[in-house]
C-alpha positions as CSV (number, residue, x, y, z in Angstrom):
1,M,8.2,-1.2,16.1
2,N,9.0,1.8,18.2
3,V,10.9,4.7,16.6
4,A,13.0,7.5,18.0
5,I,13.9,10.5,15.9
6,V,16.8,12.6,16.9
7,G,16.4,16.1,15.4
8,L,12.9,17.5,14.9
9,G,13.5,20.0,12.1
10,L,12.4,19.7,8.5
11,M,13.7,16.2,7.8
12,G,13.0,14.7,11.2
13,G,9.6,16.4,11.6
14,S,8.5,15.4,8.1
15,L,9.6,11.8,8.7
16,A,7.6,11.7,11.9
17,L,4.4,12.9,10.1
18,S,4.9,10.2,7.4
19,L,5.8,7.3,9.8
20,K,2.5,7.9,11.7
21,H,0.6,6.3,8.7
22,L,2.7,3.1,8.7
23,D,0.9,0.2,10.3
24,F,4.1,-1.5,11.6
25,I,5.1,1.6,13.5
26,D,3.6,1.6,17.0
27,N,5.2,4.6,18.8
28,I,7.2,7.7,17.7
29,V,9.2,9.8,20.1
30,G,11.6,12.6,19.5
31,S,14.8,14.1,21.0
32,D,16.2,17.5,20.3
33,H,18.7,19.8,22.0
34,N,16.8,22.9,20.9
35,E,14.1,23.9,23.4
36,E,12.2,25.8,20.8
37,H,12.1,22.8,18.5
38,I,10.8,20.7,21.3
39,K,8.0,23.1,22.0
40,D,7.1,23.4,18.3
41,A,7.2,19.6,17.8
42,L,4.9,19.0,20.6
43,R,2.5,21.8,19.6
44,L,2.4,20.4,16.0
45,K,2.0,16.9,17.4
46,L,4.9,15.6,15.3
47,V,5.8,13.0,17.9
48,D,4.0,11.2,20.7
49,K,6.4,12.6,23.3
50,I,9.9,13.9,23.9
51,V,12.6,11.8,25.5
52,E,16.2,12.4,26.7
53,F,18.9,11.2,24.3
54,E,19.9,8.4,26.6
55,E,16.4,6.9,26.4
56,I,16.5,6.4,22.6
57,K,18.8,3.4,23.0
58,N,15.7,1.3,24.0
59,F,14.0,1.9,20.6
60,D,13.8,-0.5,17.7
61,I,14.7,2.2,15.1
62,I,16.7,5.3,15.7
63,F,16.8,8.0,13.0
64,L,19.5,10.6,13.2
65,A,18.0,13.7,11.5
66,I,20.6,16.2,12.7
67,P,23.6,18.1,11.2
68,V,26.3,15.8,9.9
69,N,28.8,16.7,12.7
70,G,26.1,15.9,15.2
71,I,25.6,12.5,13.7
72,I,29.2,11.6,14.3
73,S,29.0,12.8,18.0
74,A,25.7,10.9,18.5
75,L,27.2,7.6,17.2
76,Q,29.9,7.7,19.9
77,N,27.1,7.7,22.5
78,L,25.2,4.8,21.0
79,I,27.9,2.2,21.2
80,D,25.9,0.0,23.7
81,V,22.7,-0.3,21.7
82,N,21.0,-3.7,21.4
83,K,22.4,-5.8,18.5
84,N,19.0,-5.8,16.8
85,T,18.6,-2.0,17.0
86,T,18.6,-0.2,13.6
87,I,20.3,3.3,13.4
88,I,19.6,5.2,10.2
89,D,21.2,8.6,9.6
90,L,19.8,11.1,7.1
91,G,22.9,13.1,6.6
92,S,23.8,14.9,3.3
93,T,27.4,13.6,3.4
94,K,28.3,10.0,4.0
95,E,32.0,9.0,3.8
96,I,33.2,10.7,7.0
97,I,30.1,9.6,8.8
98,V,30.6,6.0,7.8
99,S,34.3,6.1,8.6
100,S,33.4,7.4,12.1
101,I,31.1,4.5,13.1
102,P,32.5,2.6,16.1
103,P,33.4,-0.9,14.8
104,Q,31.3,-2.7,17.5
105,M,28.1,-1.1,16.2
106,R,28.7,-1.1,12.5
107,K,26.1,-3.7,11.8
108,N,23.5,-1.6,13.6
109,F,24.0,1.3,11.2
110,V,22.5,2.2,7.8
111,A,23.8,5.2,6.0
112,A,21.0,6.9,4.1
113,H,20.5,10.1,2.3
114,P,16.9,10.9,1.3
115,M,17.3,13.3,-1.7
116,T,14.5,15.6,-0.7
117,G,14.0,18.8,1.4
118,T,13.1,22.4,1.1
119,E,15.0,25.6,1.8
120,N,13.0,26.0,5.1
121,F,14.0,24.5,8.4
122,G,12.7,23.9,11.9
123,P,9.7,21.8,13.0
124,Q,7.3,24.3,11.5
125,A,8.7,23.4,8.1
126,A,7.7,19.7,8.4
127,I,5.7,18.4,5.4
128,E,3.8,15.1,5.6
129,K,4.6,13.8,2.2
130,L,8.2,15.2,1.9
131,Y,9.6,11.7,1.3
132,E,7.0,10.3,-1.1
133,N,8.2,9.5,-4.6
134,K,11.7,10.8,-3.8
135,V,15.1,9.0,-4.1
136,V,16.9,7.6,-1.0
137,V,20.5,6.7,-1.5
138,L,21.7,3.8,0.7
139,C,25.5,3.6,1.1
140,D,27.8,0.7,1.8
141,L,24.8,-1.4,2.7
142,E,26.7,-4.6,2.6
143,E,28.4,-3.6,5.8
144,S,25.1,-3.3,7.7
145,G,23.5,-6.3,9.5
146,E,20.7,-8.3,7.8
147,I,18.1,-7.2,10.2
148,Q,19.1,-3.5,9.7
149,K,19.2,-3.8,5.9
150,N,15.7,-5.3,5.8
151,I,14.2,-2.8,8.2
152,A,15.7,0.2,6.3
153,K,14.4,-1.2,3.0
154,K,11.0,-1.8,4.5
155,V,10.7,1.7,6.0
156,F,11.8,3.5,2.9
157,K,9.6,1.4,0.6
158,A,6.6,2.1,2.9
159,L,7.4,5.8,2.7
160,G,7.1,5.5,-1.1
161,M,10.8,6.2,-1.8
162,K,12.9,4.9,-4.7
163,K,16.0,3.2,-3.4
164,H,19.5,3.6,-5.0
165,F,22.7,1.9,-3.8
166,M,26.3,3.2,-4.0
167,T,29.4,3.5,-1.9
168,S,29.7,6.5,0.5
169,H,32.7,7.8,-1.6
170,Q,30.6,7.7,-4.8
171,H,27.7,9.4,-3.0
172,D,29.8,12.3,-1.7
173,R,31.3,13.1,-5.1
174,H,27.9,13.0,-6.9
175,A,26.2,15.0,-4.1
176,A,28.9,17.7,-4.4
177,F,27.9,18.4,-8.0
178,I,24.1,17.8,-7.7
179,S,23.4,19.3,-4.3
180,H,26.3,20.9,-2.4
181,M,27.7,23.0,-5.2
182,P,24.3,24.4,-6.2
183,H,23.8,25.5,-2.6
184,A,27.2,27.3,-2.6
185,I,26.2,29.0,-5.9
186,S,22.9,30.1,-4.5
187,Y,24.5,31.7,-1.4
188,S,26.9,33.4,-3.7
189,I,24.2,34.8,-6.0
190,A,22.3,36.1,-2.9
191,N,25.4,37.8,-1.6
192,A,26.4,39.3,-5.0
193,V,22.9,40.8,-5.4
194,M,22.7,42.1,-1.8
195,K,26.0,43.9,-2.2
196,Q,25.0,45.6,-5.4
197,E,21.3,46.3,-5.2
198,N,19.2,48.0,-2.6
199,K,16.2,46.2,-1.2
200,N,13.6,48.2,-3.1
201,N,15.2,47.3,-6.4
202,I,15.4,43.6,-5.5
203,L,11.7,43.5,-4.6
204,A,10.7,45.4,-7.7
205,L,12.8,43.4,-10.2
206,A,13.3,39.9,-8.7
207,A,11.2,37.6,-10.9
208,G,10.9,33.8,-11.2
209,G,14.5,33.2,-12.4
210,F,16.2,35.0,-9.6
211,R,13.8,33.6,-7.0
212,S,14.5,30.1,-8.2
213,M,18.3,30.5,-8.2
214,S,18.4,32.2,-4.9
215,R,15.9,30.0,-3.1
216,L,18.5,27.6,-1.7
217,A,20.2,30.6,0.1
218,K,17.4,30.4,2.6
219,S,18.8,27.1,3.8
220,S,20.2,26.7,7.4
221,P,23.8,28.1,7.5
222,H,24.5,25.8,10.5
223,M,23.6,22.7,8.6
224,W,25.3,23.6,5.4
225,E,28.5,24.7,7.1
226,D,28.8,21.2,8.4
227,I,28.1,19.7,5.0
228,F,30.6,21.9,3.2
229,R,33.3,21.1,5.8
230,Q,32.7,17.3,5.6
231,N,32.6,17.2,1.8
232,K,35.3,19.9,1.3
233,T,37.4,18.1,-1.3
234,N,34.6,17.1,-3.5
235,L,32.9,20.5,-3.1
236,L,36.0,22.4,-4.1
237,E,36.3,20.2,-7.2
238,A,32.7,20.9,-8.2
239,I,33.1,24.6,-7.6
240,T,36.3,24.6,-9.8
241,V,34.5,22.8,-12.6
242,F,31.6,25.3,-12.3
243,E,34.1,28.3,-12.4
244,S,35.6,26.8,-15.5
245,E,32.3,26.6,-17.3
246,L,31.3,30.1,-16.2
247,S,34.6,31.5,-17.3
248,K,34.0,30.0,-20.8
249,L,30.7,31.8,-21.0
250,K,32.1,35.0,-19.7
251,E,35.0,34.9,-22.3
252,S,32.6,34.3,-25.1
253,I,30.3,37.2,-24.1
254,A,33.3,39.5,-23.7
255,N,34.6,38.6,-27.2
256,D,31.1,38.9,-28.8
257,E,31.3,35.3,-29.8
258,W,27.5,34.8,-29.8
259,E,27.5,31.5,-31.7
260,K,29.6,30.1,-28.9
261,V,27.2,31.6,-26.3
262,N,24.3,30.0,-28.2
263,K,26.1,26.6,-28.4
264,F,27.0,26.8,-24.6
265,M,23.3,27.4,-23.7
266,K,22.1,24.6,-26.0
267,E,24.5,22.2,-24.3
268,G,23.0,23.3,-20.9
269,N,19.5,22.6,-22.3
270,T,20.4,18.9,-22.6
271,L,20.4,18.5,-18.8
272,H,16.6,18.6,-19.0
273,D,16.6,15.7,-21.5
274,V,17.8,13.7,-18.5
275,L,15.6,15.3,-15.8
276,D,12.3,15.7,-17.6
């Protein structure tokens, strides 16, 4: 099968590197509106060649590895793809994307969110095994065509991913708490520190904890602005819940209620009973 990847940053570039090792993939081309990304992708040999967006319609599988607003725009220009073409998006939000799919091409489309990534972006951030042993969430799969379902499952299985299935609505609410809200907090931590401390103090005192919590603040503002906009309602709910928990801790500390502080932290410890 021939594959076209739209967007050659971290997700698209890493996907290209991994797809090269699959025996049922014959050809991988890329498309990107960013000229620097195109140059880097060719220099790094992420794809076999670069094509114009109009040319991707002729490929068996089209991956949309671009910001979520870009995915919606791209779909409007793919209405006339062949009925057997599989279009897979890798966006971090799902409900608005799914609701924006032109009805005549709904069966062509598979809504996917690989739960992986790093704080880095651009083709130079591509990692060959980024997808291996990670979860991919497939949303509203019953609305995709049989060919498209089977191809998506085959590709993600070959990449070594663990498949989970849910509705796009469920996905966006869960992602708000597990992914989107932590990014919002990381940006806030970074800004809070930058506005209070000079650079020399940050360099001298920033240890593992601060680096871990602020790492996500390196993520692309362009991409995450789109995600926050598309998942606004769920994100605001998640931030409100976080603010409530933080307020409880703040109040206990202010009142010297150290047993409550200890209990609060022990409750937080239980998260890693699930994760570990």
